[in-house]
C-alpha positions, 0 to 999 in steps of 0.5 A: 602245478600247471607247468608240470602238467604241460611238460609231458605234452611238450615232451611228447610233441617234441618226440613226435616231431623228431620222429616225423623229421627222421622219417622224412630223412629216411624216406629220401635216402637213395634215388627213389627213396623207397617209393614207387613213382614215374611212368611206364607209358600205357603200362603205368598202372599195370604190374610188371611181370615177375622175374627171378630177381623179383618173383613177388608182387611189385608195389603199384605206382604211388605217383605218376604224371600218367593218368589212369586209362578209362576202363574199356567196355566189355567185349561185345558191348559196342555191338549190343549198344548198336543193336539197341539204340535208345528207346524201348523199341529201338532194338526191334526196328523195321515195320513192327517197331513203327507199327507198335510205336504208332499203336501205342502213340495213338492209344496214349493220345486218345486217352490224354485227349479223351478220344480213342480209335472209336472216338466217334462213338460215345458212352458205352462205345467209348468204353469198348474202344478203350478196352479194345485199345488196352487189349491191342497194346497188351497183345503187342507188348507180349509179342514184342517182349517174346521177340526181345527175349529171343534176340537177347539169347547169348551167342557162344563165347569166343576165346580171344588172345594174341595171335602168334605166327609160328613162322615169325616167332620172337627170337628174344622172347624168354631170354630176359633172365640175365643173371649176374654170376658173381664178382670176378667169377662166372663170365667175369667182366662180360657186360661192362661196369662202372670202374670198380663201383659196379664190376661185372654186370649182367651175365649170360642167361642161365638154364634155370627156368624163368617166368615167361616175359615178352621182349618186343624190342630185342634187348641185348648186351649193350642195353644191359650195359646201359641199364647197369651204367644208369643204375650207378650214374643215377645214384651217384648224381642223386648223392651229389644233387647234380641236377644237370647230370640227372637231366641227361640220365632220367625223364623230365618227370623223374627229374621233377621228383628228384628236385622236390626231394632235394629241396625237402632235404635242403629244408631239413638241413640234411643230404643223402650220400650213396656210395659203392653201388654194386649190381648183384642180379638183374632180370628183364621183366618186359620190353615193348614199343609205344609209337616211336618210344621203347620201354624196358622194365628190369628188376635189379637187386643191388647193394650200396652204402646209404646214409643221410648226414647233416649238411653243415657238420657231416653228422650222421642222421640216418643210415650208416657205413654198413652195406644194405641190399635192396631190390627194385624195379626200374623202367627205362625209356628211349626214343627208337634209336636213342639213349635209355633214360630212367623213366620209373622206379618201383619197389619190389615187395 
């Protein structure tokens, strides 16, 4: 009887454990594993600009070694802080502030020690002195309050924004939509590939209207070739768990995340296999500089064969041989004049 009652519980636990294990296997399929992680420099926690490839929202960063920036003070706050340096009379300054503070201080000291401005008189005179002090303090308080209110009147707001010099307009702004024109069609093999795995590439910019984006770096055909090549190389190295190769392709932060995923997969006795990666379309979202580093965030839609198999028996655990198409937003980073490396992967929602 006891055993029959426990059997459903054990079966439920077994099913739940299997689902958790399967979910873990699926989570670490392909590089990035369907999560959003890495660093975009100072823009890590800012949403990338939408593109034709990823017109919707991009998933926020779930994991990053970059710490969120402290919220900036509201415009005008520093000036107000300077105009009101601590204390009730800090904002008035000058002679009036000193005079008011002197009167108030004298009155308080007089009341504390039983003396006032008319401490030489006793009895009724002392009471009159106290009333006189209270009246003076009240009068000064009203006067200073009105002065403070007048100084608090808001100044006309001035619209702020980036200043654009029409004589030095960025020739690369707005030309980021580099759309692939199909395998073997359109512009053909205009921007390189990966020897059959990723034939074709980013084609020329189309005349279709694309969301406005900023290219502060000047991304060109050679850069798009590098992005496409990295897409295939990273997936291939991830599939073979080649950390030495990945070290030359991704940032140290991304390498640490991939290493953790490899260790988790090894603990489960599985390995992820990615093959036949083909870029379908890619758009530049934004490119910018931070010090000596350059960043480029690119939305990419690509297809691939993605599956997870048992390490020992090659038995299929998840996925399959059917091609699937995914859209992700990859951010690349390089030292100025150096080679691009993968710095972050985010999921397009």
